[in-house]
C-alpha positions in Angstrom: -62.0 69.3 -139.8 -61.2 72.1 -137.4 -63.3 71.8 -134.2 -63.2 74.1 -131.2 -64.3 73.1 -127.7 -67.0 75.4 -126.3 -66.9 74.2 -122.7 -65.3 71.5 -120.5 -66.9 69.8 -117.5 -64.7 67.8 -115.0 -66.1 65.5 -112.3 -63.4 64.2 -109.8 -64.0 60.8 -108.0 -61.2 60.8 -105.4 -62.1 57.4 -103.9 -61.7 55.8 -107.4 -58.6 57.9 -108.3 -60.2 59.1 -111.5 -61.8 62.1 -113.1 -64.6 62.2 -115.7 -64.3 64.8 -118.5 -67.1 66.0 -120.7 -66.2 68.2 -123.7 -68.8 70.0 -125.8 -67.5 70.9 -129.3 -68.8 73.6 -131.6 -71.6 72.0 -133.5 -73.0 70.2 -130.4 -70.9 67.1 -130.4 -70.0 65.7 -126.9 -66.8 63.8 -126.0 -66.6 62.0 -122.7 -63.6 60.3 -121.2 -62.2 59.0 -117.9 -58.7 60.0 -116.7 -56.9 58.1 -114.0 -55.5 60.2 -111.2 -52.1 59.4 -109.5 -52.5 57.9 -106.1 -51.1 60.2 -103.5 -48.0 58.8 -101.8 -47.7 59.0 -98.0 -44.8 61.0 -96.7 -41.6 59.0 -96.5 -41.0 57.8 -92.9 -37.3 57.4 -92.2 -34.9 57.5 -89.3 -33.0 60.8 -89.0 -29.5 60.9 -90.3 -27.9 61.8 -87.0 -29.4 58.7 -85.4 -28.3 56.5 -88.3 -24.8 57.8 -88.1 -24.7 57.0 -84.4 -26.2 53.6 -85.0 -23.4 52.8 -87.5 -20.7 53.6 -85.0 -22.4 51.8 -82.1 -23.1 48.7 -84.2 -19.3 48.2 -84.6 -19.0 47.7 -80.9 -22.3 46.8 -79.2 -25.1 44.3 -79.7 -28.6 45.5 -80.6 -29.9 45.4 -77.0 -27.1 47.6 -75.7 -27.6 50.0 -78.6 -31.3 50.3 -77.9 -30.5 51.4 -74.3 -28.0 54.0 -75.4 -30.3 55.5 -78.0 -33.2 55.6 -75.5 -31.0 57.3 -72.9 -30.2 60.0 -75.4 -33.9 60.5 -76.1 -33.8 59.2 -79.6 -36.8 57.4 -81.2 -37.5 55.3 -84.3 -38.8 56.9 -87.5 -42.4 56.5 -86.1 -41.6 58.0 -82.8 -41.3 54.8 -80.8 -38.7 53.9 -78.1 -36.0 51.6 -79.4 -35.9 47.9 -78.6 -33.4 45.3 -79.7 -35.8 44.2 -82.4 -36.3 47.7 -83.7 -32.6 48.4 -83.7 -32.1 45.2 -85.7 -34.9 46.2 -88.2 -33.2 49.6 -88.7 -29.8 48.0 -89.2 -31.1 45.6 -91.8 -33.1 48.4 -93.6 -29.9 50.5 -94.0 -27.5 47.6 -94.5 -25.6 48.2 -91.3 -23.6 45.1 -90.2 -24.4 43.4 -86.9 -21.9 43.5 -84.1 -19.7 40.5 -84.0 -17.8 39.9 -80.7 -14.1 39.5 -81.1 -12.6 36.0 -81.0 -10.4 37.2 -78.1 -11.9 39.7 -75.8 -9.8 42.8 -75.1 -7.4 42.6 -72.1 -7.7 44.9 -69.2 -10.3 46.6 -67.0 -12.1 49.7 -68.3 -11.5 52.6 -65.9 -12.5 56.3 -66.0 -9.7 58.8 -66.7 -9.7 59.8 -63.0 -9.4 56.1 -61.8 -6.7 55.3 -64.4 -4.7 58.4 -63.4 -4.6 57.2 -59.8 -3.3 53.8 -60.8 -0.7 55.3 -63.2 0.4 57.9 -60.7 -0.3 60.9 -62.9 -2.6 63.9 -63.2 -6.0 63.3 -64.9 -5.3 66.3 -67.1 -2.1 64.8 -68.3 -3.8 61.5 -69.1 -6.5 63.4 -71.0 -3.8 65.0 -73.0 -2.1 61.7 -73.9 -5.4 60.3 -75.0 -6.0 63.3 -77.3 -2.4 63.0 -78.6 -2.9 59.3 -79.3 -0.2 58.1 -76.9 -2.8 56.3 -74.8 -5.8 54.6 -76.5 -9.1 55.8 -75.0 -12.6 54.4 -75.5 -16.0 56.0 -75.6 -19.4 54.4 -75.4 -20.7 57.1 -77.7 -19.2 60.2 -79.2 -19.1 62.9 -76.5 -19.3 60.3 -73.7 -16.5 60.3 -71.0 -13.3 58.7 -72.0 -12.3 55.3 -70.5 -8.9 53.6 -70.4 -8.5 49.9 -70.7 -5.9 49.2 -68.0 -3.7 46.4 -69.2 -0.2 45.2 -68.1 1.2 46.6 -71.4 -0.2 50.0 -70.7 1.1 50.1 -67.0 4.6 49.2 -68.3 4.6 52.4 -70.4 4.5 54.5 -67.2 7.9 54.4 -65.4 9.7 56.1 -62.6 12.8 56.9 -64.7 13.6 56.9 -68.4 15.3 53.8 -69.6 18.6 54.1 -71.6 18.1 55.2 -75.1 14.9 57.2 -74.4 15.0 60.9 -74.9 12.6 63.9 -74.4 10.3 64.9 -77.3 12.4 67.9 -78.3 15.5 65.8 -78.7 13.5 63.1 -80.6 12.2 65.6 -83.1 15.7 66.9 -83.6 17.3 63.5 -84.2 14.5 62.2 -86.4 14.1 65.5 -88.3 10.3 65.5 -88.0 7.6 67.4 -86.2 6.2 66.6 -82.7 2.9 65.6 -84.3 4.7 63.1 -86.6 6.5 61.6 -83.6 3.2 61.1 -81.8 1.6 59.6 -84.9 4.5 57.1 -85.2 4.1 56.3 -81.5 0.4 55.7 -82.0 1.1 53.4 -85.0 3.6 51.4 -83.0 6.5 52.5 -85.1 8.3 54.2 -82.2 8.5 53.0 -78.6 7.6 55.5 -75.9 7.2 55.7 -72.1 5.9 58.3 -69.7 8.1 59.2 -66.7 5.8 59.7 -63.8 8.2 60.9 -61.1 11.1 63.3 -60.6 11.6 66.9 -61.8 11.5 66.0 -65.5 8.2 64.1 -65.8 6.8 63.5 -69.3 7.1 61.5 -72.5 10.3 59.8 -73.5 10.9 58.4 -77.0 13.3 55.6 -77.9 15.4 56.8 -80.8 17.6 54.1 -82.4 20.9 55.7 -83.4 22.7 52.7 -84.8 20.8 52.8 -88.0 23.3 52.0 -90.8 24.3 54.8 -93.2 22.2 54.3 -96.4 25.1 55.6 -98.5 27.8 53.4 -97.0 29.1 50.5 -98.9 30.8 47.4 -97.6 33.9 46.2 -99.3 
């Protein structure tokens, strides 16, 4: 049987999340039915990506209480607009599976100084020390990205800054020539600890000196 609907009536009951439909068919027959309506979902509340990225970096170096202070000083808030506390930082970490800071078994050696303070101790210009940090010759630390660099002044670092170049240490240009690599490659090897380097702080020829070992055996030589 082919039936056609003459009219349709819809009554919506939002509190019950349903609608009541009444259909009148040709011939006078009525059909009534209830249809369930989807429940509206509240907008997803989440911490912004920039704050999460910063939290991941900070969690590798600081406990939750310190992180809360840093985030608040930067004017950052939780997903619901609240100031951060240690508990809220912990909740956010757990929600996004960010590992908790674990202090090292052996604390780092040396006092943290500003670039300017470290430059005075090392008898060099702050601008030069900034350059060595950028090049990776000196390891710098930042509380957060964009914060001022700090230098951990240890005995090992102080020993890298000398009045005169020790025997076997050459200027960068000579080192690149002997090693057959670029300046950047030399600096990368220094940073990885593959090459020894010192910085000459006094005299007319101040600057970086690289230790190049020249008694490397010939790979193509054979012993009899």
